[in-house]
C-alpha positions as CSV (number, residue, x, y, z in Angstrom):
1,M,-15.9,129.5,135.2
2,R,-17.3,126.2,136.4
3,T,-14.9,123.5,136.0
4,I,-17.1,119.9,135.4
5,K,-16.0,117.3,137.8
6,K,-15.3,114.0,136.8
7,K,-16.6,110.8,136.9
8,A,-14.9,108.1,138.6
9,F,-14.3,105.1,135.6
10,N,-16.1,101.8,136.8
11,Y,-14.6,99.2,135.3
12,E,-17.2,96.5,135.7
13,A,-20.3,98.9,135.1
14,A,-18.0,99.3,131.6
15,V,-18.0,95.7,131.0
16,A,-21.9,95.2,131.2
17,E,-22.3,98.6,129.2
18,L,-20.2,96.2,126.6
19,Q,-21.8,92.9,127.1
20,A,-24.7,94.7,126.5
21,I,-24.7,96.1,123.6
22,L,-22.9,93.1,121.9
23,L,-25.9,91.6,122.5
24,E,-28.5,94.0,121.1
25,L,-26.0,93.6,118.4
26,E,-26.2,90.0,118.3
27,K,-29.5,89.8,118.7
28,G,-29.8,92.1,115.8
29,K,-31.9,94.9,117.8
30,E,-30.2,97.8,116.2
31,A,-31.5,98.5,112.7
32,S,-30.9,101.6,111.7
33,F,-27.3,102.7,110.7
34,K,-27.4,105.7,112.7
35,G,-28.0,103.3,115.7
36,L,-25.1,101.1,115.1
37,K,-23.3,103.4,114.5
38,E,-23.3,104.9,118.0
39,K,-22.7,101.8,119.7
40,L,-19.4,101.0,117.8
41,Q,-18.6,104.8,118.9
42,R,-19.8,104.3,122.3
43,S,-17.9,101.0,122.6
44,S,-14.7,102.1,121.0
45,E,-14.6,105.0,123.9
46,L,-15.7,101.7,126.3
47,L,-12.8,99.6,125.7
48,E,-10.0,102.4,125.3
49,Q,-11.1,102.8,128.8
50,C,-11.1,99.5,129.5
51,K,-7.8,99.0,127.9
52,K,-6.6,102.1,130.3
53,H,-7.7,100.7,133.6
54,L,-6.3,97.4,132.6
55,H,-2.8,99.5,132.3
56,E,-2.9,101.3,135.0
57,V,-4.2,98.4,137.2
58,D,-1.0,96.3,136.1
59,S,1.6,99.4,136.8
60,E,0.8,99.6,140.4
61,I,0.6,95.4,140.8
62,E,4.3,95.4,139.0
63,G,5.2,98.2,141.2
64,V,4.1,96.2,144.3
65,M,6.2,92.9,143.0
66,K,8.8,94.7,143.0
67,Q,8.5,96.3,146.4
68,L,8.1,92.7,147.4
69,D,11.4,91.6,146.0
70,E,12.9,94.4,147.7
């Protein structure tokens, strides 16, 4: 069985993609319902990935801070 390698998450790229989607929506470039739905779904996926990443980073920072306090 072939395994699929998971692509490393890039926070900056995700934020840039979210900004691009927002800009397109603000300019009204997406007129179709299907296109709008796809952009909203993609935005939701990106936001979830960003939140997960930020929680992981926060946990790492808390761990380092605890080590410094010891």
